[in-house]
C-alpha positions as a Markdown table, in Angstrom:
| # | Residue | x | y | z |
|---|---|---|---|---|
| 1 | Met | 45.2 | 47.0 | 43.2 |
| 2 | Ala | 44.6 | 44.3 | 46.0 |
| 3 | Gly | 45.9 | 42.0 | 44.0 |
| 4 | Glu | 47.4 | 39.5 | 46.6 |
| 5 | Arg | 46.9 | 35.7 | 46.8 |
| 6 | Ile | 47.3 | 34.7 | 51.0 |
| 7 | Lys | 46.9 | 31.0 | 51.9 |
| 8 | Leu | 44.4 | 30.5 | 55.1 |
| 9 | Thr | 44.3 | 27.7 | 56.7 |
| 10 | Val | 40.7 | 27.3 | 58.9 |
| 11 | Lys | 39.3 | 24.2 | 60.8 |
| 12 | Glu | 35.6 | 22.9 | 60.7 |
| 13 | Arg | 33.8 | 23.7 | 63.4 |
| 14 | Asp | 31.0 | 20.8 | 64.3 |
| 15 | Ser | 28.2 | 22.8 | 65.7 |
| 16 | Arg | 26.9 | 26.7 | 65.5 |
| 17 | Gly | 25.3 | 29.0 | 68.2 |
| 18 | Ser | 26.4 | 31.7 | 70.8 |
| 19 | Ala | 28.0 | 29.0 | 73.6 |
| 20 | Asp | 30.4 | 27.2 | 70.8 |
| 21 | Ala | 31.3 | 30.8 | 69.0 |
| 22 | Arg | 32.0 | 31.9 | 72.8 |
| 23 | Arg | 33.9 | 29.2 | 73.7 |
| 24 | Leu | 36.2 | 29.2 | 70.4 |
| 25 | Arg | 36.6 | 33.0 | 71.2 |
| 26 | Lys | 38.2 | 32.1 | 74.6 |
| 27 | Gln | 40.6 | 29.6 | 72.5 |
| 28 | Gly | 41.9 | 32.2 | 70.2 |
| 29 | Phe | 39.9 | 31.8 | 67.4 |
| 30 | Ile | 37.0 | 33.3 | 65.2 |
| 31 | Pro | 34.0 | 32.0 | 64.5 |
| 32 | Gly | 32.9 | 32.2 | 60.9 |
| 33 | Val | 30.9 | 30.9 | 57.6 |
| 34 | Leu | 32.4 | 29.8 | 54.5 |
| 35 | Tyr | 29.8 | 30.2 | 52.1 |
| 36 | Gly | 30.4 | 27.9 | 48.4 |
| 37 | Lys | 29.8 | 29.8 | 45.2 |
| 38 | Gly | 26.6 | 27.5 | 44.5 |
| 39 | Lys | 27.8 | 25.1 | 47.0 |
| 40 | Ser | 26.8 | 23.9 | 50.4 |
| 41 | Ser | 28.6 | 26.2 | 53.6 |
| 42 | Tyr | 30.9 | 25.4 | 56.1 |
| 43 | Ala | 30.9 | 26.5 | 59.7 |
| 44 | Ile | 34.9 | 27.3 | 60.4 |
| 45 | Ala | 36.8 | 28.8 | 63.1 |
| 46 | Val | 40.0 | 30.8 | 62.1 |
| 47 | Pro | 43.0 | 31.7 | 64.3 |
| 48 | Glu | 42.4 | 35.1 | 65.8 |
| 49 | Arg | 46.6 | 36.0 | 64.9 |
| 50 | Glu | 46.3 | 33.8 | 61.7 |
| 51 | Leu | 43.5 | 36.4 | 60.5 |
| 52 | Arg | 45.1 | 39.6 | 61.8 |
| 53 | Arg | 48.1 | 38.6 | 59.1 |
| 54 | Val | 46.2 | 37.9 | 56.7 |
| 55 | Leu | 43.6 | 41.4 | 56.9 |
| 56 | Ser | 47.3 | 43.9 | 57.6 |
| 57 | Gly | 48.8 | 42.5 | 54.6 |
| 58 | Ala | 49.2 | 44.6 | 51.3 |
| 59 | Gly | 45.9 | 43.4 | 49.9 |
| 60 | Gly | 43.8 | 44.7 | 53.3 |
| 61 | Leu | 40.1 | 43.9 | 53.4 |
| 62 | His | 40.2 | 43.1 | 49.5 |
| 63 | Ala | 42.9 | 40.4 | 49.7 |
| 64 | Ile | 42.0 | 36.9 | 48.0 |
| 65 | Leu | 42.4 | 34.6 | 50.7 |
| 66 | Asp | 43.1 | 30.7 | 49.4 |
| 67 | Val | 41.2 | 29.1 | 52.5 |
| 68 | Val | 42.3 | 25.6 | 53.2 |
| 69 | Leu | 40.2 | 23.2 | 55.7 |
| 70 | Glu | 42.3 | 21.5 | 57.8 |
| 71 | Gly | 43.2 | 18.0 | 56.9 |
| 72 | Gln | 41.8 | 18.4 | 53.1 |
| 73 | Ser | 43.9 | 19.7 | 50.4 |
| 74 | Thr | 41.3 | 21.5 | 48.1 |
| 75 | Thr | 42.0 | 25.6 | 48.2 |
| 76 | His | 38.8 | 27.7 | 48.0 |
| 77 | Ala | 39.6 | 31.3 | 46.4 |
| 78 | Ser | 37.7 | 33.6 | 48.9 |
| 79 | Ile | 36.7 | 37.1 | 50.1 |
| 80 | Leu | 36.0 | 38.4 | 53.2 |
| 81 | Lys | 32.2 | 39.1 | 52.7 |
| 82 | Asp | 31.6 | 41.3 | 55.9 |
| 83 | Tyr | 32.8 | 40.5 | 59.7 |
| 84 | Gln | 31.1 | 41.9 | 62.9 |
| 85 | Gln | 32.7 | 43.2 | 66.0 |
| 86 | Asp | 32.8 | 43.1 | 69.8 |
| 87 | Pro | 31.0 | 46.6 | 70.3 |
| 88 | Ile | 33.0 | 47.4 | 73.6 |
| 89 | Arg | 36.7 | 46.0 | 72.6 |
| 90 | Gly | 36.3 | 46.7 | 69.2 |
| 91 | His | 37.7 | 43.3 | 67.8 |
| 92 | Ile | 36.8 | 41.1 | 65.0 |
| 93 | Ser | 33.9 | 38.7 | 66.7 |
| 94 | His | 33.2 | 36.9 | 63.4 |
| 95 | Ile | 33.0 | 36.7 | 59.9 |
| 96 | Asp | 32.1 | 35.6 | 56.5 |
| 97 | Leu | 34.1 | 34.4 | 53.6 |
| 98 | His | 32.4 | 34.0 | 50.3 |
| 99 | Glu | 34.1 | 31.7 | 47.9 |
| 100 | Val | 34.5 | 33.6 | 44.1 |
| 101 | Arg | 35.9 | 32.4 | 40.6 |
| 102 | Leu | 39.0 | 34.5 | 39.7 |
| 103 | Asp | 37.9 | 35.0 | 36.1 |
| 104 | Gln | 33.8 | 36.4 | 37.2 |
| 105 | Pro | 33.9 | 40.0 | 38.5 |
| 106 | Ile | 32.4 | 40.8 | 41.6 |
| 107 | Gln | 31.3 | 43.4 | 43.7 |
| 108 | Ala | 33.1 | 45.0 | 46.7 |
| 109 | Ser | 32.6 | 48.7 | 48.4 |
| 110 | Val | 35.9 | 50.4 | 48.0 |
| 111 | Thr | 37.2 | 53.3 | 50.1 |
| 112 | Val | 38.3 | 56.5 | 49.2 |
| 113 | Gln | 41.0 | 58.5 | 50.2 |
| 114 | Leu | 41.5 | 62.3 | 49.6 |
| 115 | Ile | 44.8 | 63.3 | 48.9 |
| 116 | Gly | 46.5 | 67.0 | 49.3 |
| 117 | Glu | 45.0 | 69.9 | 50.9 |
| 118 | Pro | 42.6 | 71.9 | 49.2 |
| 119 | Ala | 43.3 | 75.4 | 48.4 |
| 120 | Gly | 40.1 | 76.5 | 50.0 |
| 121 | Val | 41.0 | 75.1 | 52.9 |
| 122 | Lys | 44.5 | 77.4 | 52.7 |
| 123 | Glu | 42.0 | 80.3 | 52.4 |
| 124 | Gly | 39.9 | 79.3 | 55.7 |
| 125 | Gly | 37.1 | 76.6 | 54.0 |
| 126 | Val | 36.4 | 73.5 | 55.7 |
| 127 | Leu | 36.9 | 70.0 | 53.5 |
| 128 | Ser | 34.0 | 67.6 | 54.0 |
| 129 | Gln | 34.3 | 63.5 | 53.2 |
| 130 | Val | 30.4 | 63.1 | 52.3 |
| 131 | Gln | 30.9 | 59.6 | 50.9 |
| 132 | Arg | 34.0 | 57.4 | 52.1 |
| 133 | Glu | 33.1 | 54.2 | 50.0 |
| 134 | Ile | 31.9 | 53.5 | 46.7 |
| 135 | Asn | 30.3 | 50.6 | 44.9 |
| 136 | Val | 32.6 | 49.0 | 42.6 |
| 137 | Glu | 32.7 | 45.7 | 40.0 |
| 138 | Ala | 35.8 | 44.4 | 39.1 |
| 139 | Leu | 37.7 | 40.7 | 38.8 |
| 140 | Pro | 38.7 | 39.3 | 42.2 |
| 141 | Met | 41.9 | 40.2 | 41.4 |
| 142 | Glu | 41.6 | 43.8 | 40.4 |
| 143 | Ile | 39.4 | 45.3 | 43.4 |
| 144 | Pro | 41.8 | 48.3 | 44.2 |
| 145 | Glu | 42.4 | 48.2 | 48.5 |
| 146 | His | 41.7 | 52.3 | 48.0 |
| 147 | Ile | 41.1 | 54.8 | 45.7 |
| 148 | Asp | 43.0 | 58.2 | 45.6 |
| 149 | Leu | 40.8 | 61.5 | 45.5 |
| 150 | Asp | 43.1 | 64.7 | 44.3 |
| 151 | Val | 41.3 | 67.5 | 46.5 |
| 152 | Ser | 44.3 | 69.9 | 46.4 |
| 153 | Gly | 42.5 | 71.6 | 43.5 |
| 154 | Met | 39.3 | 72.7 | 45.4 |
| 155 | Ala | 38.4 | 75.5 | 46.0 |
| 156 | Ile | 36.0 | 77.2 | 48.5 |
| 157 | Gly | 32.5 | 76.1 | 47.0 |
| 158 | Asp | 33.6 | 73.4 | 45.2 |
| 159 | Thr | 32.2 | 69.6 | 44.9 |
| 160 | Leu | 34.0 | 66.5 | 43.5 |
| 161 | Arg | 31.5 | 63.9 | 42.1 |
| 162 | Leu | 32.4 | 60.4 | 41.3 |
| 163 | Ala | 32.1 | 61.6 | 37.8 |
| 164 | Asp | 35.4 | 63.4 | 38.7 |
| 165 | Leu | 37.1 | 60.2 | 40.2 |
| 166 | Ala | 39.7 | 59.1 | 37.2 |
| 167 | Ser | 38.6 | 55.7 | 35.9 |
| 168 | Ile | 41.1 | 52.3 | 36.2 |
| 169 | Asp | 41.1 | 49.5 | 33.7 |
| 170 | Gly | 38.9 | 46.8 | 35.0 |
| 171 | Val | 37.3 | 48.5 | 37.6 |
| 172 | Ser | 33.7 | 49.8 | 37.0 |
| 173 | Tyr | 32.0 | 52.4 | 39.2 |
| 174 | Leu | 28.4 | 51.2 | 40.4 |
| 175 | Asp | 27.1 | 54.6 | 41.9 |
| 176 | Asp | 25.3 | 57.1 | 40.0 |
| 177 | Pro | 28.3 | 59.1 | 38.8 |
| 178 | Glu | 25.9 | 62.4 | 39.0 |
| 179 | Glu | 25.0 | 62.0 | 42.7 |
| 180 | Thr | 27.8 | 60.3 | 44.5 |
| 181 | Val | 29.0 | 62.9 | 46.2 |
| 182 | Leu | 32.7 | 62.5 | 47.5 |
| 183 | Ala | 34.0 | 65.8 | 48.7 |
| 184 | Ser | 33.4 | 69.3 | 49.2 |
| 185 | Val | 34.6 | 72.6 | 50.6 |
| 186 | Gly | 32.8 | 74.7 | 52.5 |
| 187 | Leu | 32.5 | 78.0 | 54.5 |
| 188 | Pro | 32.5 | 76.9 | 58.6 |
| 189 | Ala | 28.9 | 77.0 | 59.3 |
| 190 | Arg | 27.1 | 76.1 | 63.0 |
| 191 | Glu | 24.3 | 73.6 | 62.8 |
| 192 | Ile | 20.9 | 75.0 | 62.8 |
| 193 | Glu | 18.2 | 72.9 | 64.7 |
| 194 | Pro | 16.1 | 72.1 | 61.3 |
| 195 | Glu | 12.7 | 71.4 | 62.8 |
| 196 | Pro | 10.4 | 73.7 | 65.0 |
| 197 | Glu | 8.5 | 70.7 | 65.9 |
| 198 | Glu | 11.0 | 68.8 | 67.1 |
| 199 | Pro | 11.9 | 69.3 | 70.9 |
| 200 | Ala | 14.3 | 71.8 | 72.5 |
| 201 | Glu | 18.2 | 70.6 | 73.1 |
| 202 | Gly | 18.5 | 69.2 | 76.6 |
| 203 | Glu | 14.6 | 68.9 | 77.3 |
| 204 | Glu | 14.0 | 66.6 | 79.6 |
| 205 | Leu | 11.4 | 63.7 | 80.0 |
| 206 | Pro | 8.1 | 64.4 | 82.1 |
| 207 | Glu | 8.5 | 63.4 | 85.7 |
| 208 | Gly | 8.2 | 59.9 | 86.4 |
| 209 | Glu | 8.0 | 58.6 | 82.3 |
| 210 | Val | 9.4 | 55.6 | 81.6 |
| 211 | Pro | 13.2 | 56.1 | 79.5 |
| 212 | Leu | 13.0 | 54.9 | 75.8 |
| 213 | Glu | 15.1 | 51.6 | 75.9 |
| 214 | Leu | 15.2 | 50.8 | 72.2 |
| 215 | Leu | 14.5 | 53.0 | 69.0 |
| 216 | Val | 14.0 | 50.5 | 65.9 |
| 217 | Val | 14.6 | 52.6 | 63.2 |
| 218 | Gly | 13.1 | 51.1 | 59.9 |
| 219 | Leu | 14.7 | 52.4 | 56.7 |
| 220 | Gly | 13.0 | 53.1 | 53.4 |
| 221 | Asn | 11.5 | 56.4 | 51.1 |
| 222 | Pro | 8.6 | 58.2 | 51.8 |
| 223 | Gly | 6.3 | 58.2 | 48.9 |
| 224 | Arg | 3.5 | 55.8 | 47.2 |
| 225 | Glu | 5.9 | 54.8 | 44.3 |
| 226 | Tyr | 8.2 | 53.5 | 46.8 |
| 227 | Val | 5.4 | 51.1 | 48.7 |
| 228 | Gly | 6.5 | 47.0 | 48.3 |
| 229 | Asn | 10.4 | 48.1 | 47.3 |
| 230 | Arg | 12.9 | 45.7 | 48.7 |
| 231 | His | 14.5 | 49.1 | 49.2 |
| 232 | Asn | 11.7 | 49.8 | 51.9 |
| 233 | Val | 11.9 | 46.6 | 54.1 |
| 234 | Gly | 12.7 | 48.5 | 57.1 |
| 235 | Trp | 9.9 | 50.5 | 57.0 |
| 236 | Met | 7.8 | 47.7 | 55.8 |
| 237 | Ile | 8.9 | 45.8 | 59.5 |
| 238 | Val | 8.5 | 48.5 | 61.9 |
| 239 | Glu | 4.9 | 49.2 | 60.4 |
| 240 | Glu | 4.1 | 45.1 | 61.1 |
| 241 | Leu | 5.5 | 45.9 | 65.2 |
| 242 | Ala | 3.3 | 48.6 | 65.1 |
| 243 | Arg | 0.1 | 46.8 | 63.6 |
| 244 | Arg | 0.8 | 44.1 | 66.4 |
| 245 | His | 0.9 | 45.8 | 69.4 |
| 246 | Gly | -1.9 | 48.7 | 68.1 |
| 247 | Ala | 0.5 | 51.5 | 68.1 |
| 248 | Ser | -0.3 | 54.9 | 65.9 |
| 249 | Trp | 2.0 | 57.2 | 64.0 |
| 250 | Lys | 2.4 | 60.7 | 65.0 |
| 251 | Ser | 5.4 | 63.0 | 63.1 |
| 252 | Lys | 8.3 | 64.0 | 64.5 |
| 253 | Phe | 12.2 | 63.9 | 63.9 |
| 254 | Ser | 11.7 | 64.6 | 60.4 |
| 255 | Gly | 9.6 | 60.9 | 60.3 |
| 256 | Gln | 7.3 | 59.0 | 61.7 |
| 257 | Leu | 7.4 | 58.2 | 65.3 |
| 258 | Ala | 5.2 | 55.3 | 67.6 |
| 259 | Glu | 5.6 | 53.8 | 70.9 |
| 260 | Ile | 4.6 | 50.5 | 72.1 |
| 261 | Arg | 5.8 | 48.0 | 74.9 |
| 262 | Leu | 7.5 | 44.7 | 74.7 |
| 263 | Asp | 7.7 | 42.9 | 78.3 |
| 264 | Gly | 7.1 | 46.0 | 80.0 |
| 265 | His | 10.0 | 47.7 | 77.8 |
| 266 | Arg | 9.5 | 51.4 | 75.9 |
| 267 | Val | 10.2 | 51.0 | 72.6 |
| 268 | Gly | 10.1 | 53.4 | 69.9 |
| 269 | Leu | 9.5 | 52.7 | 66.3 |
| 270 | Leu | 10.8 | 55.5 | 64.0 |
| 271 | Lys | 10.3 | 55.8 | 60.1 |
| 272 | Pro | 12.4 | 58.9 | 58.9 |
| 273 | Glu | 10.8 | 60.5 | 56.3 |
| 274 | Thr | 14.3 | 62.1 | 54.8 |
| 275 | Phe | 14.5 | 60.3 | 51.8 |
| 276 | Met | 17.4 | 57.0 | 52.8 |
| 277 | Asn | 20.5 | 59.0 | 51.7 |
| 278 | Glu | 19.4 | 61.4 | 54.4 |
| 279 | Ser | 18.2 | 58.9 | 57.2 |
| 280 | Gly | 20.9 | 60.3 | 60.2 |
| 281 | Arg | 19.1 | 63.6 | 60.6 |
| 282 | Ser | 16.0 | 62.0 | 61.2 |
| 283 | Val | 17.9 | 59.3 | 63.7 |
| 284 | Gly | 20.3 | 61.7 | 65.1 |
| 285 | Ala | 17.3 | 64.0 | 66.5 |
| 286 | Ala | 15.7 | 61.4 | 67.9 |
| 287 | Ala | 18.9 | 60.2 | 69.5 |
| 288 | Arg | 19.6 | 63.1 | 71.1 |
| 289 | Phe | 16.2 | 63.8 | 72.6 |
| 290 | Phe | 16.1 | 60.4 | 74.1 |
| 291 | Lys | 19.5 | 60.5 | 75.1 |
| 292 | Leu | 20.4 | 56.9 | 73.8 |
| 293 | Glu | 23.6 | 55.5 | 73.6 |
| 294 | Pro | 24.4 | 53.5 | 70.1 |
| 295 | Asp | 23.4 | 50.6 | 71.8 |
| 296 | Ala | 20.0 | 51.2 | 71.9 |
| 297 | Ile | 19.2 | 52.0 | 68.7 |
| 298 | Leu | 19.0 | 48.9 | 66.3 |
| 299 | Val | 18.6 | 49.8 | 62.6 |
| 300 | Val | 16.4 | 47.3 | 60.3 |
| 301 | His | 17.5 | 47.5 | 56.8 |
| 302 | Asp | 17.6 | 45.9 | 53.3 |
| 303 | Glu | 21.1 | 44.1 | 52.4 |
| 304 | Ile | 22.0 | 42.7 | 48.9 |
| 305 | Asp | 24.6 | 41.0 | 50.0 |
| 306 | Leu | 22.3 | 38.5 | 52.2 |
| 307 | Glu | 20.4 | 35.7 | 50.1 |
| 308 | Pro | 16.9 | 36.5 | 50.0 |
| 309 | Gly | 14.9 | 35.8 | 53.1 |
| 310 | Arg | 18.1 | 35.3 | 55.2 |
| 311 | Leu | 18.2 | 37.6 | 58.4 |
| 312 | Gln | 21.4 | 38.6 | 60.3 |
| 313 | Ala | 21.0 | 40.6 | 63.7 |
| 314 | Arg | 24.7 | 42.4 | 64.5 |
| 315 | Ser | 26.3 | 45.3 | 66.2 |
| 316 | Gly | 28.2 | 47.9 | 64.5 |
| 317 | Gly | 30.5 | 46.7 | 61.0 |
| 318 | Gly | 31.1 | 48.2 | 58.0 |
| 319 | Leu | 28.4 | 50.1 | 56.0 |
| 320 | Ala | 28.5 | 48.0 | 53.0 |
| 321 | Gly | 27.9 | 50.5 | 50.9 |
| 322 | His | 24.5 | 51.5 | 52.2 |
| 323 | Asn | 23.9 | 54.9 | 52.2 |
| 324 | Gly | 21.3 | 54.8 | 54.9 |
| 325 | Leu | 23.6 | 53.6 | 57.4 |
| 326 | Arg | 26.4 | 55.7 | 56.2 |
| 327 | Ser | 24.5 | 58.8 | 57.2 |
| 328 | Ile | 23.2 | 57.6 | 60.1 |
| 329 | Ala | 27.1 | 56.5 | 61.4 |
| 330 | Ala | 28.0 | 60.3 | 60.3 |
| 331 | His | 25.0 | 61.8 | 62.4 |
| 332 | Leu | 25.8 | 59.3 | 65.4 |
| 333 | Lys | 29.5 | 59.9 | 65.3 |
| 334 | Thr | 29.9 | 56.1 | 65.5 |
| 335 | Ser | 28.9 | 53.2 | 63.4 |
| 336 | Asp | 28.3 | 50.9 | 66.5 |
| 337 | Phe | 24.8 | 50.7 | 66.6 |
| 338 | Leu | 22.5 | 47.6 | 66.6 |
| 339 | Arg | 21.5 | 46.2 | 63.1 |
| 340 | Leu | 19.2 | 43.8 | 61.8 |
| 341 | Arg | 20.0 | 43.1 | 57.8 |
| 342 | Val | 17.5 | 42.1 | 55.7 |
| 343 | Gly | 18.4 | 39.4 | 53.2 |
| 344 | Val | 16.8 | 40.9 | 49.2 |
| 345 | Gly | 19.8 | 39.7 | 47.2 |
| 346 | Arg | 21.3 | 40.7 | 44.0 |
| 347 | Pro | 19.7 | 40.8 | 40.4 |
| 348 | Gly | 19.7 | 37.0 | 39.4 |
| 349 | Arg | 21.8 | 36.0 | 36.5 |
| 350 | Gly | 20.9 | 37.5 | 32.9 |
| 351 | Asp | 18.9 | 39.9 | 35.0 |
| 352 | Pro | 20.2 | 43.5 | 33.2 |
| 353 | Arg | 19.0 | 45.7 | 36.1 |
| 354 | Arg | 21.7 | 47.2 | 38.1 |
| 355 | Pro | 21.7 | 46.9 | 42.0 |
| 356 | Ala | 20.4 | 50.3 | 42.8 |
| 357 | Asp | 17.5 | 49.8 | 40.5 |
| 358 | Tyr | 16.8 | 46.4 | 42.0 |
| 359 | Val | 16.2 | 47.2 | 45.0 |
| 360 | Leu | 13.8 | 50.0 | 43.8 |
| 361 | Ser | 11.5 | 47.4 | 43.0 |
| 362 | Asn | 9.0 | 45.7 | 44.5 |
| 363 | Phe | 9.2 | 41.9 | 45.8 |
| 364 | Thr | 7.7 | 39.2 | 43.6 |
| 365 | Ala | 5.3 | 36.5 | 44.8 |
| 366 | Glu | 7.9 | 34.3 | 45.4 |
| 367 | Glu | 9.7 | 36.3 | 47.5 |
| 368 | Asp | 6.9 | 36.1 | 50.2 |
| 369 | Ala | 7.9 | 39.7 | 51.9 |
| 370 | Asp | 5.0 | 38.9 | 54.2 |
| 371 | Thr | 6.4 | 36.2 | 55.9 |
| 372 | Leu | 10.1 | 37.4 | 55.6 |
| 373 | Val | 8.8 | 41.1 | 57.5 |
| 374 | Ala | 6.6 | 38.9 | 60.1 |
| 375 | Arg | 9.9 | 36.4 | 60.7 |
| 376 | Ala | 12.1 | 39.6 | 61.0 |
| 377 | Ala | 9.5 | 41.4 | 63.5 |
| 378 | Asp | 9.8 | 38.3 | 65.2 |
| 379 | Ala | 13.4 | 39.1 | 65.7 |
| 380 | Val | 13.4 | 42.1 | 66.9 |
| 381 | Glu | 11.0 | 41.0 | 69.7 |
| 382 | Lys | 13.1 | 38.9 | 70.4 |
| 383 | Leu | 16.3 | 40.9 | 70.6 |
| 384 | Asp | 14.6 | 43.6 | 72.5 |
| 385 | Ala | 13.5 | 40.6 | 75.3 |
| 386 | Glu | 16.7 | 38.1 | 75.5 |
| 387 | Gly | 19.5 | 40.5 | 74.2 |
| 388 | Leu | 21.5 | 40.3 | 70.8 |
| 389 | Gln | 23.4 | 37.1 | 71.4 |
| 390 | Arg | 20.0 | 35.1 | 71.7 |
| 391 | Ala | 18.3 | 36.8 | 68.5 |
| 392 | Gln | 21.8 | 35.6 | 66.7 |
| 393 | Thr | 21.6 | 32.1 | 67.7 |
| 394 | Glu | 17.6 | 32.0 | 66.8 |
| 395 | Phe | 17.3 | 33.9 | 63.1 |
| 396 | Asn | 20.8 | 34.4 | 62.1 |
């Protein structure tokens, strides 16, 4: 279990913005925000060495941090809720800490570690870890650092699902136990390009055609029953961009593709139609054809860990239990693509729905989806025109 409390002293910073953040990083500090539970938030700065020390302890990313603001005596029991990494150097560039009550359960994403060598691998099979993280709920001190899954008994053709994972006292698994596949053992197979509609691998752009500078991927599920769902907000945002710029959609890359021009830049809009959990198949095919690096791919998606209406542009970072992001990271073989996280929040107090059911329900009138979608489309345009840091300053 994480079960470890570590004191972390931070200083409050007077201003926010990219210039202030760059200055702090040069001084050896990591900028961040401490979100209070039902209280106002604090803009903070953490010594990089101190942050490295607390996150490398036995509790890892799930340690309980007793955060003390410099010059104050109050202790804020908190968890590391999110972080951003520098896309080039790989070090942490920003953190979000959330204050928690130790007597109330929280939800977190926990890594599944595979233990042992499957019998099927010894016979020539290939072990695949299909899902590396699962969503759990437990008291803050009971969140596991990781969960072990013994795969030594797996033969060729075997599959282990969440239902096969041993239960842990005080910990609830939130994902679908039968639909969540954790590991499988299969025969080696050559990947076959699935769709004849897609261009042949290595096909070149027509001579004189401007290369695609940015691919904006809106995540969602196809089908009328999902229109208006919180989980489909990514689709809604790329559709708004296509509407603004008079673009039309065509079937491509296991999805719908449109192209627009932003300040002379050639920008692609992609709506994968593979269902959320297989989004990477569509994104990977488009990335290969357009020969795009990860920093030229912007994935727009719903985020339950951000309050409704909040936006957060970022580069890389964790996958936060989002199956669409997991699939894209697996197909691109990296998680260092750009993201625009669109806050939809979690079920409110007294709402019995699981998070998975909540995001598959429609926005309410009070949430004003139209305004949220328009503002998110503005953020995409700002990111393309002036870069990630400028978009972060204006919209995060």
